[in-house]
C-alpha positions, 0 to 999 in steps of 0.5 A, spaced: 768 698 909 764 692 913 760 693 918 763 687 922 766 687 928 772 683 928 776 680 934 781 676 934 785 671 938 792 671 938 795 667 944 794 660 947 794 662 953 787 666 952 785 661 947 785 655 953 783 659 960 777 657 963 772 664 962 775 663 953 773 655 953 766 657 957 764 662 952 767 657 947 762 652 949 756 656 950 757 658 942 757 651 939 751 649 944 748 655 940 750 654 934 745 651 928 753 651 924 756 647 930 761 640 929 765 636 933 771 638 930 772 645 933 769 644 940 775 646 944 777 638 947 778 636 940 782 642 938 787 642 943 788 636 941 790 638 934 794 643 936 798 640 942 800 634 937 802 640 932 805 645 934 812 640 936 812 639 929 809 646 925 810 653 926 804 655 928 801 661 931 793 662 933 789 665 929 782 665 933 777 669 930 770 672 934 766 677 928 760 680 930 755 683 926 748 685 930 745 679 933 750 674 930 757 672 933 761 667 928 767 663 932 773 661 927 779 657 930 784 659 925 792 658 925 797 661 921 802 656 918 809 659 917 812 653 912 819 651 912 824 651 907 820 646 903 815 650 902 819 656 901 817 659 908 810 660 906 806 663 910 798 660 910 793 661 914 788 654 916 784 652 920 785 648 926 784 641 924 786 642 916 786 635 913 786 631 920 779 633 921 774 634 915 768 639 916 771 646 918 765 651 918 765 657 922 760 656 929 755 661 927 751 663 933 744 667 930 738 666 926 740 662 921 735 665 916 740 673 918 747 669 916 748 673 909 755 668 907 758 673 901 757 678 906 762 675 911 766 672 907 768 678 904 767 682 910 772 675 913 779 677 907 777 686 910 779 683 917 785 680 916 787 686 911 785 691 917 789 686 922 795 688 918 797 680 918 803 678 913 801 671 910 801 669 902 794 665 902 787 662 906 786 655 904 780 653 908 777 647 906 772 642 909 765 649 908 759 645 908 754 649 903 751 651 908 756 656 910 760 657 903 760 663 899 760 664 891 765 667 887 773 666 885 775 664 892 771 658 892 772 652 890 768 645 890 771 640 893 769 633 895 763 630 899 761 627 905 755 622 904 752 622 910 744 616 913 739 620 917 738 615 921 733 619 925 726 616 922 729 610 927 726 608 933 730 601 935 737 598 933 734 593 930 729 596 925 736 599 921 738 592 919 731 590 914 732 597 910 739 596 907 739 593 900 738 585 899 744 583 897 748 588 904 743 586 908 744 577 906 752 578 907 752 582 913 747 576 916 750 570 913 757 574 915 755 575 923 753 568 922 760 565 919 763 570 924 758 566 931 761 559 928 768 562 930 767 564 938 763 569 942 762 576 938 762 582 941 761 588 941 765 593 946 765 601 946 770 604 951 767 609 956 769 615 959 773 611 964 777 607 960 783 612 958 788 606 960 785 600 956 784 605 950 791 607 950 793 600 952 790 598 945 791 603 940 798 602 938 796 595 935 790 599 931 794 604 928 799 598 927 794 595 923 792 601 920 798 603 917 798 596 914 792 597 910 793 604 909 801 604 908 801 611 905 796 615 910 800 620 914 799 619 922 801 624 926 806 623 932 801 622 937 795 625 935 791 619 936 794 618 943 791 625 944 784 625 941 783 619 946 786 623 952 782 629 951 776 627 947 774 620 951 773 624 958 768 629 954 764 624 951 766 626 944 771 620 942 767 614 940 773 608 940 770 601 939 772 594 938 769 588 934 772 581 939 771 574 937 772 571 943 774 577 947 780 579 942 779 585 937 778 583 929 776 590 929 777 597 931 773 605 930 775 611 932 770 616 931 766 621 934 760 624 937 757 630 937 751 635 934 746 631 933 751 626 929 756 619 929 762 621 925 765 614 922 773 617 922 778 611 922 776 604 923 781 598 921 781 591 922 786 584 924 787 582 917 787 574 919 780 575 920 778 579 913 774 573 909 769 574 915 768 582 913 769 585 921 769 591 919 763 591 915 759 588 921 762 593 926 759 599 922 752 595 923 754 595 930 756 602 929 750 605 925 744 602 931 748 604 937 747 611 934 740 609 933 741 607 940 743 614 942 738 617 939 743 621 935 740 624 927 745 622 922 751 617 921 756 621 917 760 618 913 765 623 912 770 626 906 770 621 900 765 617 895 768 611 897 764 606 894 762 603 900 759 608 902 753 607 898 749 602 901 750 605 907 748 612 906 741 616 903 744 623 903 751 627 902 753 634 904 758 637 898 764 641 901 768 647 898 774 651 899 776 658 900 782 659 897 786 667 897 792 667 895 796 674 895 799 677 889 805 681 891 812 679 888 814 676 895 808 671 895 809 670 888 817 668 889 814 663 894 808 659 891 814 659 885 820 657 889 815 653 893 812 648 886 820 647 885 821 644 890 815 640 890 817 637 882 824 634 886 822 632 892 815 628 892 810 626 895 810 631 899 812 630 906 806 631 911 811 635 916 812 641 912 
C-alpha cells in the first residue's frame, strides 16, 4: 500500500484559479526539477491550443509524502476513431514540449524515484479512472525510475555557460573551423548591410504577432512535414511573452528579418526551440550567426545552461559540451477491451500513414 497521498485536480476552473496558480508558481520556484514547460503560462498556451482539436480532460496530480510534494500536470486524451478511441494518459505539452519531469519540492536526496512511480500507478488504480495506456515522455534521468515501464529515448545536448562572465568569451571557445566560419559569415553579412539582433520585449506582443506568420511560413517551407497545431505559436506568444518565458528574436539585415528564433527562458536555462531562416540568405548561414547571438545573450543574462533540447543533430556537437538523457514511462493495460483497441489502432495506422497528429 502506498504511503503517498494523492490529490487529483480534474476541472479547468480550479486549475486556472488564482489560488491554485499561486501555489503552482511557488512549487516551481522551490523545485529542484523545475523546467519552463510546466509553467502555468506555457501549460495554458498548450491547453488552449488543443482543447478545440482533441478530447482532453485535466488530470493534474498533487502527491505528498512526508516533507515532499510532487506536482504533475497530466491529461486524459480520448482519441478518435483513427486510434480506436484509445484513452491515453499523457503529460501536458506531449510532443510539443521536450521535458515532462514532475515538479518535485523537497530534498533531492529524499526523492525515491522507483517508490514514486510505483505509487503513481497505485494512485491511478485507486482513482478508478478508465484508461488504456500511459505514455509519459521526456523524463530526465534525475526523475526517471527503473524497471519494465521505462524506455530510453533520445538525448538533449546542452552547453554549460555558467563559467562565462562576458558574452565575448564564448566565441573563442568554439572549435577553430566553426569559429572561423562564424566570423567569416558575420563579415559577409555586414558587407550586405547593417546587421542587427532584435529581441521582442514583453510590450511587443502586437509586433511579434505580426511577424509570426512569415516566420512560420519559412519554417514550413524548410520543414514541410513538421506538424504545427493551429494557433499554438500564437498562444505561446500571448501567454509567454508577458511572463518573460518566451524569447522571440530576429537577426535583421537593414531592418529586415533574415533569421528567426522562438525559444524559452526559465529555470536558469535558455531553451533553443524553433529556429528558421529566410532561404534567400542561406549561403550566409544566418541561423548559425543568430544562434551565436542567442548564446551571447544567455551569458549576458547570467543563465547557467544553453539547452539545445531534443535530438542529436550533427550541428549541435559544435555548440554543446554535455547532454541530458531522456526516458519514457509507458504502461499498457492488458484488458480484453484495451488489447482490442491496440489491435484496431495498429490496423488503421497501416491503412492511413502517416498518422494525422490531430488524431
